[in-house]
N, C-alpha and C positions, 0 to 999 in steps of 0.2 A: 887847367885841364881841357877846356873845351879846344884849345889850339892842337891838342894831339888826338883827341877822340872825338868822334863823329856824335853829334846829340842825339841821333835815333840809337846808336849802341848804348849810349849811357842811359837813355830812357829805357831800353830793354833790360839792362842790368838791374835798374831800380824797380822796374815793374816785376822782373823776376823775383826779387826780394819781396815785394808786396804778396805776389801769388803765393810764395812759400808760406809765409806768415799766415795768409788767409787760408791755404790747404790745411796747415797744422791745426789752426783754430777749429776750422770745420770738422777735421778728424776728430780732433778732442771733444767737440760738442757731440758729435753722433756716438762716440764711444761712451760718453757720460749717458746719454739717453739710452742707448741698447744695453749697457752694462748694468748700470745703477737703476734706471727707472723701469725699463722692460724685462731685467733680469735674464738677458739671453746668454746662453752658453756660446762661447767663441765670438763674443761681440765685435772684436777687432775685425773679424772679416767681414761682417756687415756694415760696420761703421766704416771701413776703409773703402767697400764698393761704393756707397752713398757719397763718401766725401770725394772720391775720385770724379765721379759724374759732376758734382757741383763745382769741384775745382777746375775740371777741364771747361766747363761753360764760362766760369769766372775768367780763367786765363785766355780763352778766346776772345772775349770782349775787352779785357784789359790790354792785351797785346795789340788787337785790331785798332782800338781807339787811341790809347795812350801812346803806342810805340809807332805803328804803321799808319795812323790817321786813317783808318778805313772801317766803316760801320757796316760792310756787306755781310749779311747772316749766311748767304749762300756759300761762303768759304769755310764752313764749318766742317765739311767731310774732308777737305784738304788738311785743314788744322788736325784733325782727328788722325789721318794717315800720318801726318809728321810727328805728332805726339806719340803714336804707337812705334813707329820707327825707332825715335830718339829713346823711348822706354826700352825697346829690345836692344839697343846699342848699349845703354847703361847697364842693363842686366848681364850683358855679355862681357862688357869690361870689367864689373865686378866679378863675375866668375873666373875671367883670366886671372886678375889680380889674386884671387884665392888659389887658383891653380899654381901660380908663380910663388906662392907660400905666405901671402898676407892674409891673416886669419882676423884681422881687426875690421870688422864691418863698418864702424864709423870713419875709419881712414879711407877704406876703399870708396864708400859713398863721397866722401870729400875730394878725393882724387878724381873720381869720375864727374864731379859735378863742374869742373872747367871745360873739358873737352865736349861733353854732352850739351852743356849750355851754349858754347859757341856752336855747335852743330845745330842746335835748336834754332838759333838766331839765323844764321845762314839759309837753312832749309825754309823756315817761316818767311824769309826776305824774298827767297827765289820762287818758291812754289806755292806759297799761301797768298801773301800779299803783294807778289810781284814788283819787289823794290829791289834795287842794287845793294847788296850787303856792304856796309862800309864800316871798318873799324877805326882806321887811322885817318887823320885830316890832312896828311901830307901831300896827297895826291889830287886834292879837290880841285886846283886851278886846272891841271891837266885834264881831270875828267870833265869839267866843265866846258873846256875849250874842244875837247872830242865831240862832246854833245852839242856844239855850237852856241854856246853861251858864254856871255861876257862874266868872268869870274868875280868881278867887282860889283856886279849889279844883276837884276833879274832879267835885263834886256839881252836878246840874242845879239851874238856878233854879227857884225855886217858881213855880207857875202865878200869873198875875195876877189871875186870877178868884177864887182862894181868899182 
């Protein structure tokens, strides 16, 4: 599989799954606290709000460290901008699917997960962590040669003039 997909993209997909599981867990935990322990009306609104904040911070750190190898906390505003944009694209896509006749919200969420996930990866690569987004490994040698690197080692290619 590594032959076809870039390790960074594979890490992104795995971390996205971790982030989703963490986000659901946090949301369920806050829902339990606000609904059962504090007995709040509309507890899902409050729990979702706090879970979203915690999840965004968790996602920022996991994507930064585990996917893009970057611990710079100064990138949080860019990350928030990308997260907000992809959220709006997701909501817009779901609304479009509803407009086209799909009334199954679970199906709509599932359909939108793939394009929004890819968009999230590309935008985080380009605007937040400033790395070239790569999905497939097949152009790796030509990319490294165009960057002046020997594709079989970490050494730069010798100058052609020499």
